[in-house]
C-alpha angles and dihedrals in degrees: 000000000000123000120202116213112194122211096024120114119194117242120212116251134190117297116272111271096038105104096009089176123082113276128201121231121226111272112275115235120188128014095009094051114126119221111267098018151353121313116236122193123201132195127196127192117212121234088244091058090049090050091049090051090051091051091049090052091051093047093046089061094045119098116253093226137018100261093199093054091046090053092050092050092045090053093047091051091049094050094042097244097112112111125197116222106204093187091055091049091050092047091051092048091051091046090051092050092055093051091077132057117256093256092061093051092051093053095061140046119352120194118235114264 
């Protein structure tokens, strides 16, 4: 269930993973003051979230494509030796289609009838 809070704007915080241990906010004085003392908020990051952040950091630094393979293909296209294998392309397209549940396929592109 989503709750909408009007008049509150999110403020950016440190990236996930930095300060993976619960931190205490500065004591709140004023409107947020609890009766009988200061209100203290805590946040804890799960080990899964920390692991996901580490994976994201690794993937961010990884190249999007294999530059050496791109160069080889580029050269073979330029010298006319590159050959297209339609059966391999069709097999890969079919393999890709079956990687996702039916509902995901229906939500995207539909060929013209």
